Every structure is written in C-alpha cells, then in structure tokens.
RODO-2510 file (C-alpha; in nm, 4 decimals, decimal comma):
residues 366
     n   res          X          Y          Z
     1     x    -2,0734     1,2305     2,7415
     2     x    -2,3413     1,3647     2,5090
     3     x    -2,3644     1,3048     2,1367
     4     x    -2,2252     1,6471     2,0531
     5     x    -1,9050     1,5781     2,2461
     6     x    -1,8725     1,2365     2,0843
     7     x    -1,9164     1,3898     1,7410
     8     x    -1,6589     1,6616     1,8166
     9     x    -1,4105     1,4025     1,9413
    10     x    -1,4572     1,1960     1,6262
    11     x    -1,3996     1,5023     1,4098
    12     x    -1,0809     1,5871     1,6018
    13     x    -0,9613     1,2252     1,5748
    14     x    -1,0300     1,2155     1,2015
    15     x    -0,8514     1,5442     1,1466
    16     x    -0,5501     1,4343     1,3523
    17     x    -0,5370     1,1013     1,1714
    18     x    -0,5599     1,2640     0,8296
    19     x    -0,2836     1,5047     0,9257
    20     x    -0,0659     1,2191     1,0545
    21     x    -0,1221     1,0162     0,7398
    22     x    -0,0403     1,3185     0,5246
    23     x     0,2833     1,3823     0,7152
    24     x     0,3893     1,0160     0,6919
    25     x     0,3090     0,9948     0,3209
    26     x     0,4832     1,3209     0,2343
    27     x     0,7808     1,2226     0,4468
    28     x     0,8030     0,8868     0,2704
    29     x     0,7757     1,0460    -0,0737
    30     x     1,0342     1,3086     0,0184
    31     x     1,2776     1,0862     0,2037
    32     x     1,2715     0,7842    -0,0311
    33     x     1,4574     0,9542    -0,3221
    34     x     1,7125     1,0891    -0,0736
    35     x     1,7665     0,7431     0,0758
    36     x     1,7995     0,5890    -0,2705
    37     x     2,0519     0,8508    -0,3747
    38     x     2,2457     0,8041    -0,0504
    39     x     2,2501     0,4269    -0,0962
    40     x     2,3798     0,4689    -0,4491
    41     x     2,6468     0,7163    -0,3462
    42     x     2,7664     0,4875    -0,0657
    43     x     2,7357     0,1676    -0,2704
    44     x     3,0389    -0,0465    -0,3453
    45     x     2,9074    -0,0586    -0,7003
    46     x     3,0904     0,2631    -0,7841
    47     x     3,4213     0,0897    -0,7138
    48     x     3,3537    -0,1953    -0,9574
    49     x     3,6432    -0,2663    -1,1910
    50     x     3,4243    -0,1866    -1,4923
    51     x     3,4249     0,1763    -1,3687
    52     x     3,8019     0,1957    -1,3252
    53     x     3,9213     0,5489    -1,3992
    54     x     3,5697     0,6956    -1,4151
    55     x     3,5323     1,0234    -1,2269
    56     x     3,2261     1,1006    -1,0151
    57     x     3,0811     0,7494    -1,0541
    58     x     2,8971     0,7659    -0,7214
    59     x     2,7142     1,0782    -0,8363
    60     x     2,6199     0,9140    -1,1670
    61     x     2,4655     0,6186    -0,9849
    62     x     2,2932     0,8508    -0,7362
    63     x     2,1393     1,0592    -1,0171
    64     x     1,9953     0,7447    -1,1755
    65     x     1,8446     0,6172    -0,8506
    66     x     1,6850     0,9549    -0,7825
    67     x     1,4932     0,9590    -1,1124
    68     x     1,1251     0,8910    -1,0186
    69     x     0,8602     0,6893    -1,2038
    70     x     0,4998     0,7677    -1,2941
    71     x     0,2003     0,5557    -1,3954
    72     x     0,1309     0,5337    -1,7708
    73     x    -0,1608     0,3441    -1,9325
    74     x    -0,0837     0,0011    -2,0825
    75     x     0,2930     0,0080    -2,0149
    76     x     0,2352     0,0547    -1,6375
    77     x     0,5112     0,3125    -1,5794
    78     x     0,7675     0,5449    -1,7312
    79     x     1,0134     0,7891    -1,5807
    80     x     0,8915     1,1301    -1,4732
    81     x     1,0611     1,4351    -1,6277
    82     x     1,3829     1,4776    -1,4337
    83     x     1,6950     1,6907    -1,4460
    84     x     2,0324     1,6294    -1,2876
    85     x     2,3977     1,6631    -1,3754
    86     x     2,4329     1,3228    -1,5412
    87     x     2,0836     1,1748    -1,5863
    88     x     1,8053     1,3690    -1,7585
    89     x     1,4540     1,2604    -1,8555
    90     x     1,2508     1,4529    -2,1145
    91     x     0,8870     1,5620    -2,0924
    92     x     0,7728     1,2304    -2,2469
    93     x     0,9464     1,0200    -1,9837
    94     x     1,2436     0,9099    -2,1941
    95     x     1,6163     0,9369    -2,1250
    96     x     1,7661     1,2252    -2,3204
    97     x     2,0012     1,1228    -2,6003
    98     x     2,2484     1,3847    -2,7273
    99     x     2,2373     1,4062    -3,1069
   100     x     2,5491     1,5058    -3,3088
   101     x     2,3318     1,6995    -3,5528
   102     x     1,9717     1,8135    -3,5431
   103     x     1,7351     1,7850    -3,8355
   104     x     1,3591     1,7554    -3,8478
   105     x     1,3902     1,5570    -4,1707
   106     x     1,5934     1,2737    -4,0219
   107     x     1,4520     0,9243    -3,9982
   108     x     1,4354     0,7758    -3,6502
   109     x     1,5931     0,4718    -3,4870
   110     x     1,3960     0,3730    -3,1774
   111     x     1,5818     0,1674    -2,9162
   112     x     1,3579    -0,0302    -2,6789
   113     x     1,4699    -0,2224    -2,3740
   114     x     1,5230    -0,2106    -1,9993
   115     x     1,7811    -0,0551    -1,7670
   116     x     2,0963    -0,1656    -1,9575
   117     x     1,9724     0,0249    -2,2639
   118     x     1,8232     0,3045    -2,0517
   119     x     2,1731     0,3506    -1,9175
   120     x     2,2104     0,2530    -1,5544
   121     x     2,5506     0,3584    -1,4261
   122     x     2,6408     0,5948    -1,7108
   123     x     2,5901     0,9562    -1,8170
   124     x     2,3365     1,0594    -2,0826
   125     x     2,6192     1,0805    -2,3362
   126     x     2,7409     0,7275    -2,2531
   127     x     2,4239     0,5245    -2,3022
   128     x     2,4192     0,2770    -2,5883
   129     x     2,1672     0,4871    -2,7874
   130     x     2,3906     0,7935    -2,7402
   131     x     2,6899     0,6100    -2,8862
   132     x     2,4730     0,4806    -3,1718
   133     x     2,3650     0,8389    -3,2473
   134     x     2,7306     0,9266    -3,3017
   135     x     2,7728     0,6348    -3,5447
   136     x     2,4407     0,6809    -3,7289
   137     x     2,4478     1,0533    -3,8085
   138     x     2,1797     1,0214    -4,0749
   139     x     1,9278     0,9191    -3,8113
   140     x     1,7800     1,0619    -3,4940
   141     x     1,8323     0,7944    -3,2292
   142     x     1,5745     0,7814    -2,9507
   143     x     1,6143     0,5929    -2,6240
   144     x     1,2714     0,4418    -2,5524
   145     x     1,4064     0,2012    -2,2891
   146     x     1,2618     0,2045    -1,9380
   147     x     1,4036     0,0493    -1,6253
   148     x     1,2493    -0,2907    -1,5610
   149     x     1,0580    -0,3290    -1,8885
   150     x     0,9748    -0,6741    -2,0221
   151     x     0,9368    -0,7470    -2,3933
   152     x     0,5581    -0,7214    -2,3485
   153     x     0,5910    -0,3693    -2,2122
   154     x     0,8187    -0,2768    -2,5018
   155     x     0,5522    -0,4142    -2,7377
   156     x     0,2840    -0,2084    -2,5617
   157     x     0,5017     0,1027    -2,5828
   158     x     0,5515     0,0407    -2,9540
   159     x     0,1743     0,0136    -2,9996
   160     x     0,1302     0,3428    -2,8124
   161     x     0,3778     0,5084    -3,0489
   162     x     0,2087     0,3629    -3,3564
   163     x    -0,1309     0,4809    -3,2307
   164     x     0,0066     0,8354    -3,2030
   165     x     0,1800     0,8163    -3,5438
   166     x     0,5285     0,8174    -3,3884
   167     x     0,6625     0,4789    -3,4982
   168     x     1,0370     0,4944    -3,5723
   169     x     1,1522     0,3848    -3,9172
   170     x     1,3866     0,1389    -3,7473
   171     x     1,2727    -0,0376    -3,4295
   172     x     1,5254    -0,2292    -3,2186
   173     x     1,4130    -0,4422    -2,9231
   174     x     1,6705    -0,5535    -2,6624
   175     x     1,5274    -0,8206    -2,4349
   176     x     1,5819    -1,1473    -2,2529
   177     x     1,7042    -1,0796    -1,9017
   178     x     1,4056    -0,8956    -1,7516
   179     x     1,1583    -1,1400    -1,9070
   180     x     1,3437    -1,4171    -1,7238
   181     x     1,3712    -1,2317    -1,3946
   182     x     1,0029    -1,1267    -1,3919
   183     x     0,8212    -1,4183    -1,5543
   184     x     1,0205    -1,6960    -1,3845
   185     x     0,9844    -1,5364    -1,0410
   186     x     0,6530    -1,6153    -0,8647
   187     x     0,7388    -1,3565    -0,5989
   188     x     0,6998    -1,0963    -0,8752
   189     x     0,4200    -1,2412    -1,0919
   190     x     0,2544    -1,5668    -1,1906
   191     x     0,1337    -1,4316    -1,5268
   192     x     0,3138    -1,4644    -1,8599
   193     x     0,1974    -1,1087    -1,9263
   194     x     0,3148    -0,9809    -1,5883
   195     x     0,5575    -0,7047    -1,5012
   196     x     0,7733    -0,5958    -1,2110
   197     x     0,5221    -0,3584    -1,0502
   198     x     0,2200    -0,5864    -1,0809
   199     x     0,1745    -0,6567    -0,7099
   200     x     0,2239    -0,2929    -0,6141
   201     x    -0,0456    -0,1764    -0,8593
   202     x    -0,2791    -0,4605    -0,7566
   203     x    -0,2341    -0,3623    -0,3921
   204     x    -0,3170     0,0005    -0,4697
   205     x    -0,6339    -0,1036    -0,6506
   206     x    -0,7338    -0,3301    -0,3630
   207     x    -0,6870    -0,0471    -0,1138
   208     x    -0,9037     0,1815    -0,3255
   209     x    -1,2047    -0,0529    -0,3158
   210     x    -1,4970     0,1020    -0,1340
   211     x    -1,4720     0,3429     0,1556
   212     x    -1,4652     0,1106     0,4533
   213     x    -1,2868     0,2124     0,7706
   214     x    -1,0110    -0,0428     0,6976
   215     x    -0,9468     0,0678     0,3392
   216     x    -0,9681     0,4354     0,4183
   217     x    -0,7774     0,4557     0,7460
   218     x    -0,5857     0,1404     0,8301
   219     x    -0,4618     0,0108     0,4931
   220     x    -0,2388     0,3125     0,4150
   221     x    -0,0632     0,2817     0,7513
   222     x    -0,0313    -0,0976     0,7298
   223     x     0,1178    -0,0702     0,3815
   224     x     0,4017     0,1601     0,4905
   225     x     0,6205    -0,1076     0,6539
   226     x     0,6058    -0,3113     0,3331
   227     x     0,7289    -0,0113     0,1371
   228     x     1,0092     0,0616     0,3766
   229     x     1,1227    -0,2944     0,4567
   230     x     1,1113    -0,4736     0,1230
   231     x     1,1556    -0,8497     0,1174
   232     x     1,4291    -1,0074    -0,0891
   233     x     1,3117    -1,1488    -0,4212
   234     x     1,5939    -1,4025    -0,4310
   235     x     1,5137    -1,6310    -0,1384
   236     x     1,4318    -1,9218    -0,3685
   237     x     1,5623    -2,0246    -0,7116
   238     x     1,3422    -1,9019    -0,9933
   239     x     1,0947    -2,1676    -1,1023
   240     x     1,2238    -2,1964    -1,4588
   241     x     1,5268    -2,3908    -1,3366
   242     x     1,3096    -2,6867    -1,2400
   243     x     0,9834    -2,6337    -1,4299
   244     x     1,0603    -2,6963    -1,7960
   245     x     0,7006    -2,6308    -1,8982
   246     x     0,7142    -2,2859    -1,7389
   247     x     1,0539    -2,2177    -1,8950
   248     x     0,9246    -2,3050    -2,2427
   249     x     0,6190    -2,0831    -2,1877
   250     x     0,8397    -1,7876    -2,0865
   251     x     1,0708    -1,8364    -2,3862
   252     x     0,7729    -1,8705    -2,6220
   253     x     0,6160    -1,5549    -2,4780
   254     x     0,9352    -1,3575    -2,5400
   255     x     0,9560    -1,4826    -2,8971
   256     x     0,5839    -1,4170    -2,9566
   257     x     0,6205    -1,0562    -2,8371
   258     x     0,9096    -1,0077    -3,0793
   259     x     0,7108    -1,1617    -3,3623
   260     x     0,4133    -0,9333    -3,2987
   261     x     0,6430    -0,6310    -3,2924
   262     x     0,8041    -0,7435    -3,6182
   263     x     0,4607    -0,7844    -3,7822
   264     x     0,3513    -0,4392    -3,6684
   265     x     0,6676    -0,2639    -3,7859
   266     x     0,7260    -0,4497    -4,1110
   267     x     0,3619    -0,4220    -4,2195
   268     x     0,4038    -0,0433    -4,1906
   269     x     0,7180    -0,0310    -4,3984
   270     x     0,9634    -0,0185    -4,1086
   271     x     1,2646    -0,2277    -4,0190
   272     x     1,2579    -0,4438    -3,7048
   273     x     1,5467    -0,6009    -3,5153
   274     x     1,5182    -0,8105    -3,1975
   275     x     1,8353    -0,8563    -2,9928
   276     x     1,8911    -1,1220    -2,7291
   277     x     2,0873    -0,9051    -2,4900
   278     x     2,4236    -1,0001    -2,3380
   279     x     2,4569    -1,1076    -1,9750
   280     x     2,7462    -1,1783    -1,7429
   281     x     2,6300    -1,5413    -1,7309
   282     x     2,7220    -1,5888    -2,0985
   283     x     3,0291    -1,3721    -2,1457
   284     x     3,3920    -1,4795    -2,1582
   285     x     3,5037    -1,1303    -2,0532
   286     x     3,6236    -1,0919    -1,6913
   287     x     3,3466    -1,1386    -1,4334
   288     x     3,5297    -1,2862    -1,1332
   289     x     3,4571    -0,9942    -0,8991
   290     x     3,0824    -1,0383    -0,9518
   291     x     3,0887    -1,3763    -0,7712
   292     x     2,8232    -1,5190    -1,0010
   293     x     2,8489    -1,8674    -0,8496
   294     x     2,8384    -1,7696    -0,4829
   295     x     2,6257    -1,4566    -0,4405
   296     x     2,2650    -1,5535    -0,3587
   297     x     2,1041    -1,3206    -0,6125
   298     x     2,3123    -1,4569    -0,8984
   299     x     2,2874    -1,8203    -0,7861
   300     x     1,9076    -1,8071    -0,8002
   301     x     1,8801    -1,6032    -1,1191
   302     x     2,1678    -1,7273    -1,3370
   303     x     2,0433    -2,0807    -1,4112
   304     x     1,7049    -1,9487    -1,5252
   305     x     1,8690    -1,6909    -1,7534
   306     x     2,0790    -1,9638    -1,9148
   307     x     1,7748    -2,1897    -1,9517
   308     x     1,5501    -1,9268    -2,1109
   309     x     1,8209    -1,8029    -2,3464
   310     x     1,8882    -2,1592    -2,4614
   311     x     1,5193    -2,2166    -2,5353
   312     x     1,4907    -1,8868    -2,7231
   313     x     1,7887    -1,9676    -2,9446
   314     x     1,6378    -2,3107    -3,0147
   315     x     1,3141    -2,1460    -3,1274
   316     x     1,5059    -1,9012    -3,3448
   317     x     1,7004    -2,1885    -3,4999
   318     x     1,3740    -2,3618    -3,5881
   319     x     1,1850    -2,0587    -3,7193
   320     x     1,4743    -1,8662    -3,8800
   321     x     1,3276    -1,5121    -3,8522
   322     x     1,4995    -1,2412    -4,0566
   323     x     1,4899    -0,9944    -3,7679
   324     x     1,6806    -1,1720    -3,4875
   325     x     2,0337    -1,1060    -3,3611
   326     x     2,2114    -1,2837    -3,0769
   327     x     2,4372    -1,0438    -2,8846
   328     x     2,5128    -1,2731    -2,5892
   329     x     2,8832    -1,3039    -2,6785
   330     x     2,9665    -0,9525    -2,8034
   331     x     3,1998    -0,8818    -2,5086
   332     x     3,3966    -1,2068    -2,5305
   333     x     3,7025    -1,0364    -2,6791
   334     x     3,7365    -0,7845    -2,3987
   335     x     4,0255    -0,8308    -2,1567
   336     x     3,8895    -0,5666    -1,9208
   337     x     3,5807    -0,5737    -1,7018
   338     x     3,2694    -0,4683    -1,8937
   339     x     2,9912    -0,5823    -1,6585
   340     x     2,9480    -0,4208    -1,3170
   341     x     2,6686    -0,6643    -1,2278
   342     x     2,5034    -0,9541    -1,4077
   343     x     2,3342    -0,7434    -1,6786
   344     x     2,4594    -0,3820    -1,6732
   345     x     2,7751    -0,2631    -1,8447
   346     x     2,9950     0,0442    -1,8155
   347     x     3,0349     0,3068    -2,0884
   348     x     3,2917     0,1132    -2,2927
   349     x     3,0486    -0,1801    -2,3017
   350     x     2,7762     0,0456    -2,4421
   351     x     3,0199     0,1656    -2,7075
   352     x     3,0860    -0,1943    -2,8175
   353     x     2,7110    -0,2666    -2,8218
   354     x     2,6413     0,0406    -3,0367
   355     x     2,9169    -0,0486    -3,2837
   356     x     2,7699    -0,3976    -3,3171
   357     x     2,4252    -0,2553    -3,3947
   358     x     2,5806    -0,0174    -3,6490
   359     x     2,7378    -0,3205    -3,8173
   360     x     2,3992    -0,4949    -3,8269
   361     x     2,2343    -0,1881    -3,9822
   362     x     2,5109    -0,1523    -4,2392
   363     x     2,4853    -0,5197    -4,3365
   364     x     2,1074    -0,4916    -4,3772
   365     x     2,1504    -0,1952    -4,6142
   366     x     2,4144    -0,3625    -4,8329
***
C-alpha cells in the first residue's frame, strides 16, 4: 500500500469518526431532555401527598426537567431561555415571575436561592417569589434563584448584578441545604468554594488540553458512558456527620457568604435578609411518606443537614446579625403534607413562605 492510499484511508477514517462523534453528541443532546421529561412524567413524585388535588402535576415536573442550563462566568451556570406551558425562563436565564401590576418606577425585591425558590414542582405563578409579588404590590419581585446554587454562587450572582448596576433594593438570600449537600459531599467537591458542576467543568477543561489523539478523538467517546450512567452520590454518608472540623468550616463558609452579601448590599443603601431555609428534616408537618429514616439518600444527607444548621444557628446566636431569619419551622403548624421530598414544597408551602417573608418586611418597615 503506497503512501497516497494510506493518507486517503486516514482521511476517510477521520471523516467517518468525526461524523460518528457528531451523531452521538447530537443524539445525546437531543435525547437527554426527552429522557428527563419522560422520567419526570412517569415519576412517582407527581403522586406525592403534597400534590393532592393538583391537576397536570406530571406535566409541571416534566416542564421543569426539560429546562436546559448554560455556562455563565463566575456563577458557573444559569438556565437557558425556555418556554413551556408551566415553566418559562426569560432571556437573562431567570424564572419568569408574574407581576400583579407593571411599573418601571417600582423598587425591586430580588430573591436568591436554589431549586426550592426557583420553583421545582410548581407553575410560574406558584413559585414563592410569585406569591410574594402578589403580597408586595409596591415592588417588582424577581426570582434570581437557580437550581443547585450554593450561597457562594448567590453571592457571585449578586456581585454580577451590582457590577451591571442592577442590584435590587431588597436582597433576600435563601440558603442552607445545597451548601450542606455540595460542601459536605466529597463526591461532588472537596473545596469550600465548590459547586455541583465542578467536576463536570473540570473534566471539560481537561479534555480541551492540547490536541493529542486521546484528547481529540478518544476522550469524547470515553466520557459518554459517564454522562449516560451517572453514579449515585449517596453511597456514603456525607463527611460532615463525622468530621466536626469540616462541618464547622462549611457552616462558617455559609455565614461568611451571607455576611459579605450583607456588607455589599447595606453599604449601597439596600436591605439584606438571609434566610436559613426549611427542610423536611426539621419540620413537624407530615413527612411520613418521605421515609426520611430509611431511604438511602435521606439517611446519608439528613444528619449533615441537621449538623450544619445547628452550627449556623450557634454562630448567629453568638454574632447577632440584624439580617438573619430562621425559617426552619415555618411549616410546623400545617396538618397537610407540604414537602414532596426533603427540601422542595408544593404550591401551598410556597404561599406560606411568601407570607412569612411579607411579615418580615412589614416588621422591618415599622
């Protein structure tokens, strides 16, 4: 075989490989949202008692799972613009919040947090910020929450808004759970400044190094099984249950992020509130169907959540900040199911949460 034939064969191989890789990648990108939506629509989650009487709950969950993410500097990710029947994301990557009245002269309340505030499991009109907009008609309420955000990411998002002269007059952080899940879980990150997509982004950067045969041709194919067959993140208890030093570091990091946000907002004439968000591990409302003491996910996560929350409240008790509110028990009076998993609540839970924030705002103005 002469050199010309060898060269031609290599060209054909490269072209066929590139085409195969393109087909696999496009298929993955196309099929993944469909699979996620199908999983959501077939999930037992829609039959949770917290959703009793709710129509089209499977479709609501499916819409949420179908909403894609995109890379954003400093915060790592936000939602892409997305439209569906129940879940809609605006051009800036934020969940749309219906406003009772529109006015360009209104002051803004910015609500920061993770998926419970973003509104997993509910329509746009049933998120906590949407209910708050109904109660606080003199303000425009904006839902800045993103699924999976830690308090550090909320701080970074706040800085981005300040840098672009978009800081809300009232800034409300809702944190606690995701900081515990991410920072106490070495399968997710070992950094106190880590986030839930850290390993995925690090892997992408590693694959982009140089133009070797392995990085260019083999790495993309070898990475596909990991995308498709994800490992459980709950095989071992989170380290904060046994490592008190780590637990204190995580709690101190959460408090420090709140303090920095408070300094930034208050020094610019704004009002800052940090809320330790409610969880099913703390509530006295019904949670029996969740099986918090027997399901592996909850057994490994629950003790760390309780440990971190306890340390945070100890720090708050010592420092006495004027911006902190503890919402861990706000559902205790409910006789009906509010939580449909260990952190997310149905629409009536969001309504209670919004009313509690409205009370806090009213008290601060009196």
